[in-house]
N, C-alpha and C positions, 0 to 999 in steps of 0.2 A: 932358653936359659940354661946355663951350665950349673947353676947353684940350685939346690933343692928348695931353698928359702932365702928370701931377702926382705929387708924392712928398711924403708927410706921415705922421708917426707910424708909420714903418716900413711904409707901404702905397704901392705904386706903381699909379697908375691909368692905363691905356693906352687911348686913345680911337681905336679902329679906324675909326670913322666919319670922323674928320678926318685921320688919318694911319695908313697901313698899310704897313709896311716888308716888301717881298718879296725884297730882295737886300741884300748886305752894305753896299754903299755908301749906300743909303737909310738903313740902320740906323745906320751910324757917322756919317752927316751929320745925323741927326735931332736935334731939340730935346731929346727924351727922353733919348737917350744922353749928351748933354752934361750934363743935369740929374743923371743917375746918377753921372757922373764927379765933378761938383761935390760931391755929397752924400757920395760915397765918400771924397774927400780930407779932408773934415771928420771923418769917422770914423777915417781913418788918422792924422790929426793927434792925435786923442785916445787911440786904442788901440794904435797901432804907431809910436811916436815915432821910433824908430831908423830905420825905412824912410822915414818922412816927412822927417826931417832930412837923410837922405842925398841925397834928390832935390831938395828945395825950394831948397837953396843954389844949384843950377845954374839956377834959374829966378827969380832975383832976389827970393827969399822972397815970391813972389807966387802965391797959390793959383790965381788965374784963369789966369795964364800956365802954371803946372804942368798944369792941367786941359786947356787948349787944346793943349798939347804932347802930352799922353797921347792925346787924340783923334786928332791928326795922325799920331803914330807908329802907332797901331793901324790907321788907314786904310792907311798905307804897308805894314804887315806882312801885309795880305791880298793884296798884289800884288808885293811886293818882298822881297828878303832884306836882312840888316842892312848888308852892304857897299854896296848900292845906296842904302839909306836915308841912310847917313852921307855918301855922295857928294852927295846932294840938299841936306842941311843937317847940318853937323858937330855942331851943338848937340844932336842926338838921339843922339850917341855915348854919352852918359851912361847910356842905357837898356841898352847892350850891354857896358859896361865890367865889370859884374858880372852875368852872365846869371842866375845862381842867384837873386840878389836880385830881378831883374826878373820872373823866372818866379814868385817868391813874391808879388810885387805883383799879377801877373795873376791868380793863384789867390785872393788876398785879395779882389780886385774881383769875381770870379765868385762867391765864397762870399757876399759882401755882397749881390749881386744876388739870389741864391737865398734868402737869409734874409728878404728883403722879401716881403710879401703882394703878389702881382702879379696884378692883375685887369684883364682886357680888357673894353672896353665897345663895344657897337654900339647906336646910337639910331635908332629908326624913327619917321618922322613920322606914320605911320599903323599900325594894327594889321595885322600881317603874316598871311600864310596858311600859314607854317610852313617854306617853302623856305629862308628866311634862317637858320633854325636849323642846317640842314645846311651851308650855306656858312660860317657862323660857326665851327662845329666844325672844318671843314677849315682855315679861316684860323688858328685857334689852334694846330692841329697843325703847319702850315707855319711859323708864327712860332717855335714851339718848335724845329723843326729848324734854322731859320736862326740862332737864338742859339747853339745847340750847335755848328754848323758854323763860325760866326764865331770863337767862343772857341777851338775846336781849331785852326783855321787860324793864328790869331795865336800861340798858345803853341807849336805845332809848328814854326812858322817861326823863333821864337827858339831853341828847343831844337836845331834842325837835323836832327830825325828825328821819325817819327810815333809816336804812342802805340801801345802793344801791347795795352792793355785799354781798351775803350770802355764807359762806363757811361751808359746811355740815361736820364738823369735828366730831370725836368721843369725845363727851363731858361727856357721862355717864360712865358706866363701860366699860373698854377696854378688860376685860376678865371676865369669870364667871365660877363657879364650882357648879355642883350638887353633893351633898354628901349623902351617905347612912349610916345611924346609925344602930347600933345593928346588924352588920354583924357577923355571927358566923363562925370562922375559927378554924382549929385545932391548938390551942394555947397551947404550953407547959407551965407548971406552972411558969417557970422562966420569962415568958414574959407576964403574966397576966396584968401588968401595962400598956401594949400597946393595950389591947383589946378594950378599949372604944373609940379609935381614929376613926373618920369617914373615910370611903373609898370614894375616888373620883370615880364617875360613868360616869360623862360627863364633858368635858371641852369645853368652848366656848370662843373664843377670836376674836378680830377685827384686822386682819393684815393690815399694818405692825405693829407688837407689838414691840415697842422700850423700852428696859430696860437699866438701868445703875447700875453697881455694884461697890463695893469698890475696887475690884482688877480686873486686866485685864490679868494676867498670872497665871499659876500654877507652883509650884516648888516641888522638892522632889518626893519620891516614897512612896507608902503605905506599911508599914511593918506589919508582923503578931504580935499580942499582946498575952501576956501570960495569960490574964484573960478576962473574958467576960465583956465588957464595958457596956452592956445594961441589964444584969441580974438584975431583981428585981427593975428596975427603973420604975417610973410612969409618963406617959405623959398626960398632960391636954388636954381633947378633945376640948377645946375652943381655943387652940393655935397650935394644930398639925393636919396634914392631912396625909392620906396614898394615894400614887399613886401606885396602883397594876399594875406592868409591867411585860411584857415578855421580858427579856433580853436574846436574843437568845431563847433557849428552856427552860430557867430557870424562874420559877415563882418567882417574887421578890416583896417584900413589901418595898416601899420607904417611910419612915416617914420623913417629913420635917417640921420645925417650920414655922409658918406663916410669920415671918420676912424674910424668904428666899423663899417666894412664887413665885418670878419670876423664880427661878431655877426649882421649881415644874411645872410651866407652860411650861418651856422649854422641860420637859420630854415628853409632849404630841406631840411634833414634832420630837421626837428622838426614842421613844420606843413605842411598841404596848400597849395600855391601855387594861388590861385584863378585861374580862366580869365577872359578878358575879358568873356565873355557873362554872367558872374555878378556883375560890378561896373559895367559900362558903364550909365549911367543910374540906378544904384542908390545908396542911401545906406547907409554901413556901420553896423554895430551898435556898433563900437568904433574908436577912433583912438588910436594911441600915437605920440608924438613923442619920439625917443630921440637925445639929444646936441644939444640946443638951447643955444647960448651966450647966457645971459640976464644975464651980468655978475656972477653969484654964483660964488665959488670953491668953496663948500661944496656937498656933494651935496644935490640937491633932487629927490625922487622921490615922486610922489603921484598920486592920481586925482581926477577931478571928474565929477559927474553933470550932464550937460547935458540937463536934463529937457524943455526946450523943443523940442529937436531929437531927443530920445530917442537920444542917442549918449553912450556912456561914454568919457571921455577919460583917457589915461594920459600921464604926463610924466616925463622924466628930462633934467636939464640936462647941458651939456658939462663934464665934469670927469674926472680920472683914476679917481675912486672908482667910477664906473659901468662901467669897462672890464672887465667880467666878464659872461659870457653869462647868468649867473643873473639879472641885472637886466633883461635883455631877456625871458627866458622867464617869470620869476615875476610880472612886472607884467602880462603878457598873461594869465596864468592868474588873477591877482587880478581883472582886469576881467571875464574870462569868468565867474568864480564869482559875483561881485556881480550880474552880469546874469542868470545862471541863477536865482539866489535870487529875484530880482524876478519871475521866471516860475514860482515855487513848485517849483523843482527843487533837489535837495540836492547840492552839490559834494562830491566825495570826494578827499582827498589820499591816494592809494594806488595800488595796481596791481590790474588785473582780468584774468583769464585764463579763456578758454573751453577746456576740456580734454576730449577724447574718448579714453576708455581703450580698450585692446585687448580688454577683455571686453564692450564695447558700451555701457558706461555713459558718461554725459556730465554734466559739472558746470561751473558758472560761479562762480568763486571771486574775492572781493574781499579783498585785504590792505591795511588802512588804516594809515597812520602818517606822521609828519613826516620830514624829511630825515635820512637815516642810520638809520632804524628797521629797514630790511631789506626794503623793497618790491621793488626791483629785484633784490637778491640772492636773494630767494625765487623770483622768476621764473627767475633763472639756475639755481637748484637744480632747479626743475621741468624745465628744458630738459635738464639733465644726466641726468635720469631717463628721458628720452625712450624709449630702447631697451627699458628694463625694463617700463614701464607704459603709455606714451602712444602712441596711434595718431595723434593730431593735436593741436596746441596753437595757439590763436590769442590774441594779446595784444590786449585791448580797450583798456586804457590802462596805461601804465608809471609814471605820476606823478600824473596828475590826470584825473578823469572826473566824471560827475554821474549821479544817479539820477532817474528819472522814474516816477511812478505812471501806468500806462497806463489806457486806457479800460476794460479788463477787470479792473482792480484789481491786476494784477501789477506788481512793481517791477523795472525794467530798468536796466541800466548802459550808459552811452555814454562814449566816449573824447573827449579834446580834442586829442591829438597823434598824429601818425603815426610819431614817433620817440621816442628816449629820450636823455636827457642824464645819463650815469651816470659814477660814479667808476671809473677804470681799475683801481685797486687792488682793488676789490671784485668784479671780474669774474674768472671762470676764465681763466687765461692762454691756453688753447687758444681759447676763444671770442673773447677780445680780439684775438688775432692773426687770427682768421677775419674780423674786421671791417675789416682794414686796407684792403680793396679798396673800401670805401664810407664809411668814418668820417671825421669831422672831429675832430681831436684838439686839445685846448687844454692848453697848459702841461704836456706829457707828462713832463717831468723834475722836476716839483714836487709838493708835497703837494696832495691833492685834484685830481690830474690827471683830466681829463674827456674823454669821447668822446661825440659826438652821432651816433647811428646810426638809420637807419629800422628800424622793428620791425613795422609794420602798414600796411595800406592805408586810405585814407579811407572806402572802402565798408564795411570791417569795423568800424571804430571808430564809425561812425554808424548801424549796423544796429540795435543794441539787443539786449541779452542779459539774460534773466531771472536774478535773483540767487539762487544756491543757498546759498552760504556767505558770511558777513560776519565777517571776522576782524581783530582789532586786532593790529598787530605790536609785541610787547614785545621790545626789543632788550637789556634790562639784567638781567632776572630769570632766574636759573638754576634750571631745574626738570627733573625726569625726564620728565614728561609734556609733550610739546611743543605739543599742541593741547588746549585746554580749552574747554568751552562753558558759557554762563550759563543758569542756571535762572530767574534774576530779571531781568526786563527793565530795571528801574530800575537795578540794579547794572551791567548792560551799558552802559546809556547813561552812567552815571557814569564808567566806564573810558574809553569812547570820547571823552567831552567832556573828560576830564582831559588827554588828549593827552600823556602822559608818555613821555619817551625819554631815553637817554643820548647827548649830542652826539658826533658822530663826526668833526667837523672840516669838514663841508660848509658850515657857516656860521661866524660868529665866536663862537658859543655854546660853552660848556664845561660838563661835568658833567651832572647830571640836570636836565633842563628840561621845561617844560610849555607847550603852547599850546592854546587852546580848539579842541576837536574835531580836534586834530593838523593844523590847517589855518590858518596865518597869512595865507592868501591869499584873504580874502573873509569867511569865518565869524567870524574874530576882529574884523574891522572892523564887520560887520553882525550882531553877536551876538544881539540880540533877535530878529531874524527867523530867524536860524540855529537858535536853540533851539526855536522852534515847529516848524521843518522837521524837525529831528532827532527829536523826539518823534512826529511824524506818520509819518515814514518808517520809523522803527524799530518803531513799533506795527504798521504795515501789513506789514513783513517778518515780524514775529513771528506775526501772524495767518496769513501765508501759509506758515508752516513753514520759513522761512529759518533755518538754523543760525547763531547769533550767538555768537562766542567770541573767544579769544586764540590767536595763534600765537607761540611764543617762539623768536625767531630767534637769540638770543645774539650778535648782531652786535657789540655793544659790549663783550663779555666777552673779555678777553685770551686769545688762543689758540683762540677759537671762531668766528672770523670766517668760515671756510669750512665747518667742520663743523656749526655751528649751523643755518644755513639748510638744509643738506642733510638733517639728521636731521628737522627740522621738515617738509620736503617729503615725506620717506618716510612719516612718520606720517600726514600728511594723505592721501596716496594709499591708505594702508591703510584709513583711514576711508571713503574714497570707494568702495573696492572691496567693502566689506561689503554 
């Protein structure tokens, strides 16, 4: 970032490398503080007309004069009382003619600031050795204390007495990034315009991190494009960041515009952040450019196979419609799945868990299904049975993984993500609250509210676990028997490929819908290849004695959202215990 402070789309970016405020006067004299006041006055004009009209008439109906005066009054209030301020300049007396109204103005400003996504940035000209991480953490903590102390000093001076209750809220930056400039990677000539963008090396945030986006669902699927959408484009290093991620075993460079930084932060709870040693001098398997302003107002999301450089490209243009984390996550999974199929591996849209029971038995279970079928909810039900049945439970993947036929002929499952992006409504309330200290919450007061939480380590998801149970999640059919197995392999393949589920509101779909192999993120687009892989892998699993069947989660049946997954989990454990 070349600017010390920017504010856009409800996001404030604070560049500690260019300006770090360590006392009140630096803070109140800063360019950033004036920008916040300017932005706040425009919000005040729109949402609190009575307060705005009361003050603006004293400042010649001039917003800039109003802003300048507020900045000056706040500076005075950190060192003077109201009588001394009025003696200096009587025009500031308007701020004290109705103290209750002025205190309300101060509270509105404070609340406006705290509603912003506030991200601090440090840019390093070379890859650091780790000490800057500690200093950056301390700097964020001290900045938070400074904001709180300044707000309290100003308000208490106006009130004439101290607060009696102090709430230690996060008032400074609620997230921070350490960026590395001048990272040299094996960049093909077509992508030289991407080379200047800084790499994220460290992410710091204060949970629970709550973000609000323009959209709350995703729709459509990502299709292959006939031409390379990012060839020869140039990205401004002041507006773009790279999150170098391990998506499964695929090295991926995720470029995102700063206006969508909340989605970039979400990646830190979902994918493993790659270390510099894993990408310096290397060529990525995949590149995703998220939020490029290409002049089109309509949503444009697709992928391109750069066969010459052996890089899979993802693309989403700058528009309100992509402002939902699902567009970040699902494109990356689509790229991953297409790439894995090229390597003769079978992507699975589902959840996999390694369960060690108290009786000494151990099983690796895959529950496959599209969004809302009950994958995560079944894992949650397993977790709730922990005390009764389970000695240890490892989540291999929560949403997407892949199968590989090993050299010894066994079929093993691997994960793509270290985290989960799940519906808050479908989690047990106690578990949802337990995640407050590490979760990133998106639109928590709306339908399809989501939380992104870490659920596994990269070492676990990349180890590989032999498949024992392969189950399709049926969320709409009511049955007494929650677990059924197929005697006919062709019938099993038919059910899995049919991909039927009742939509739960996680996308724009409604009613009973189908998608090939319950996976619109790769197999639908590459169906001919996927069909060959499905028959090969299901045949191999059948030969190996893997139990292939259905688990009836009842997730889409009215009144069975919680009970259905629980009963299915109990029945499954009874089978494993036999």
